[in-house]
C-alpha positions as CSV (number, residue, x, y, z in Angstrom):
1,X,68.0,144.1,102.5
2,X,69.1,143.7,106.1
3,X,68.7,139.9,106.4
4,X,72.0,138.8,104.9
5,X,73.7,141.5,106.9
6,X,73.6,139.0,109.9
7,X,76.7,137.3,108.4
8,X,78.5,140.4,107.4
9,X,78.0,142.2,110.7
10,X,79.1,139.1,112.5
11,X,82.5,139.2,110.8
12,X,84.2,140.9,113.8
13,X,83.0,138.1,116.0
14,X,83.7,135.3,113.5
15,X,87.4,136.3,113.2
16,X,88.0,136.9,116.9
17,X,90.7,134.6,118.5
18,X,89.1,132.3,121.1
19,X,90.5,131.9,124.5
20,X,92.4,128.6,125.2
21,X,93.2,126.5,128.2
22,X,96.3,124.2,128.3
23,X,97.4,121.3,130.4
24,X,101.2,121.1,130.6
25,X,103.2,117.8,131.0
26,X,103.3,116.7,134.7
27,X,100.2,118.8,135.6
28,X,96.5,118.1,135.7
29,X,95.5,121.7,136.1
30,X,94.2,123.5,133.0
31,X,95.4,127.1,132.8
32,X,94.8,129.9,130.4
33,X,97.2,130.0,127.5
34,X,97.7,131.4,124.0
35,X,98.0,129.6,120.7
36,X,101.8,130.2,120.9
37,X,101.9,127.9,124.0
38,X,100.6,124.8,122.2
39,X,101.1,125.3,118.4
40,X,104.1,123.2,117.4
41,X,104.3,121.7,120.9
42,X,102.6,118.3,121.0
43,X,103.3,117.8,124.7
44,X,100.8,120.5,125.7
45,X,97.2,119.4,125.7
46,X,94.8,122.3,124.9
47,X,91.2,123.1,124.4
48,X,88.9,126.1,123.9
49,X,88.0,127.9,127.1
50,X,84.2,127.8,126.7
51,X,83.7,129.3,130.1
52,X,85.2,132.6,128.8
53,X,82.5,135.0,127.4
54,X,84.8,135.9,124.5
55,X,85.1,132.4,123.1
56,X,82.6,131.7,120.5
57,X,82.3,129.1,117.8
58,X,83.7,131.0,114.8
59,X,85.7,130.7,111.6
60,X,88.9,129.9,113.5
61,X,87.2,126.9,115.1
62,X,85.2,125.9,112.0
63,X,88.3,125.7,109.8
64,X,90.8,124.6,112.6
65,X,93.2,127.4,111.7
66,X,94.2,128.3,115.3
67,X,97.8,127.3,114.6
68,X,98.0,128.8,111.1
69,X,99.6,132.1,110.3
70,X,97.2,134.9,111.2
71,X,97.4,136.0,107.6
72,X,95.3,133.0,106.7
73,X,92.4,134.4,108.8
74,X,92.9,137.9,107.3
75,X,92.6,136.4,103.8
76,X,88.9,135.7,104.3
77,X,88.2,139.4,104.9
78,X,90.5,140.4,102.1
79,X,88.6,138.2,99.7
80,X,85.4,139.9,100.7
81,X,86.9,143.3,100.0
82,X,88.3,142.1,96.6
83,X,84.7,141.0,95.8
84,X,83.4,144.5,96.6
85,X,86.1,146.0,94.3
86,X,85.2,143.7,91.4
87,X,81.4,144.2,92.0
88,X,81.8,147.9,92.1
89,X,83.2,148.0,88.6
90,X,80.8,145.4,87.1
91,X,77.6,144.9,89.0
92,X,77.0,148.5,89.7
93,X,77.4,149.2,86.0
94,X,74.8,146.5,85.3
95,X,72.4,148.5,87.5
96,X,73.1,151.6,85.5
97,X,72.8,150.0,82.0
98,X,70.1,147.4,82.5
99,X,68.2,148.8,85.4
100,X,68.5,149.0,89.1
101,X,66.1,146.1,89.7
102,X,68.2,143.6,87.7
103,X,71.4,144.7,89.5
104,X,69.7,144.5,92.8
105,X,68.2,141.0,92.2
106,X,71.5,139.6,90.9
107,X,73.3,140.9,94.0
108,X,70.6,139.6,96.3
109,X,70.6,136.2,94.8
110,X,74.4,135.9,94.7
111,X,74.9,137.2,98.2
112,X,72.1,135.1,99.8
113,X,73.3,131.9,98.0
114,X,77.0,132.4,98.9
115,X,76.1,133.2,102.5
116,X,74.2,129.9,102.9
117,X,77.1,127.9,101.5
118,X,79.7,129.6,103.7
119,X,77.6,128.4,106.7
120,X,77.8,124.8,105.4
121,X,81.3,124.5,104.1
122,X,84.2,123.0,106.0
123,X,86.7,124.0,103.3
124,X,88.8,127.0,104.1
125,X,89.6,127.8,100.5
126,X,86.0,127.4,99.4
127,X,85.0,129.8,102.2
128,X,87.5,132.4,100.9
129,X,86.0,132.1,97.5
130,X,82.5,132.4,98.9
131,X,83.5,135.5,100.9
132,X,84.7,137.0,97.6
133,X,81.3,136.1,96.0
134,X,79.5,137.7,99.0
135,X,81.5,140.9,98.6
136,X,80.6,140.9,94.9
137,X,76.9,140.4,95.8
138,X,77.1,143.2,98.3
139,X,77.6,145.8,95.6
140,X,74.4,144.8,93.9
141,X,72.3,144.3,97.0
142,X,73.5,147.3,98.9
143,X,74.9,149.9,96.5
144,X,72.5,149.3,93.5
145,X,69.7,148.3,95.9
146,X,70.1,151.5,97.9
147,X,69.6,153.6,94.8
148,X,66.7,151.4,93.6
149,X,65.0,151.8,97.0
150,X,65.3,155.6,97.0
151,X,64.3,156.0,93.4
152,X,61.1,154.1,94.0
153,X,60.1,156.7,96.7
154,X,58.4,160.0,96.3
155,X,60.9,162.9,96.9
156,X,59.3,163.8,100.3
157,X,59.8,160.2,101.6
158,X,63.3,159.5,100.5
159,X,65.0,160.7,103.7
160,X,62.5,158.9,105.9
161,X,62.8,155.6,104.0
162,X,66.6,155.9,103.8
163,X,66.8,156.6,107.6
164,X,64.5,153.6,108.2
165,X,66.8,151.3,106.2
166,X,69.8,152.5,108.2
167,X,67.9,151.9,111.5
168,X,67.1,148.3,110.3
169,X,70.8,147.7,109.6
170,X,71.7,149.0,113.0
171,X,69.1,146.8,114.6
172,X,70.8,143.8,112.8
173,X,74.2,144.7,114.3
174,X,72.7,145.1,117.8
175,X,70.8,141.8,117.4
176,X,74.1,140.0,116.4
177,X,75.8,141.5,119.4
178,X,73.0,140.4,121.8
179,X,73.0,136.9,120.2
180,X,76.7,136.3,120.7
181,X,76.7,138.0,124.1
182,X,73.8,136.4,125.8
183,X,72.0,133.8,123.7
184,X,74.5,131.5,122.0
185,X,78.2,131.0,121.3
186,X,77.5,129.0,118.2
187,X,77.1,130.8,114.9
């Protein structure tokens, strides 16, 4: 259940504003700047500051939305949350009516497929749709899957298995942090 969490737990990194360097007219020195310094000002040459530890290749860079309204970046996360809302009223009910396994498998397939495609797309609007689909799939994979996991355990093992699952999810978040901090800046 934890594998597709790599994308979800990376969201904080994938939406983080990168650091920039600008070269102003009449100067050859690149200095730190913000997007407000070069957006709408074609006389300022800019680039990402790859020497800064906080600059990683993320959704802002992938979709080239550094000069767009910040609401556009927030829309990606909002689509994810809307998917969770819709999945909570539909997919979780499927798990109740048709069985936890069916709800879990649907959520797993939907989330895994959408996560793969969001990695490959260069379309901002398609990525928003995919984040909505991922949110929808989360409800089956996580919410229905959690109940399915615990229901398959003997009573005396439910707390141990549930705790192990939370430890695995925490390990994914720690691994994502280590990856972006010390291994690679490219998601």
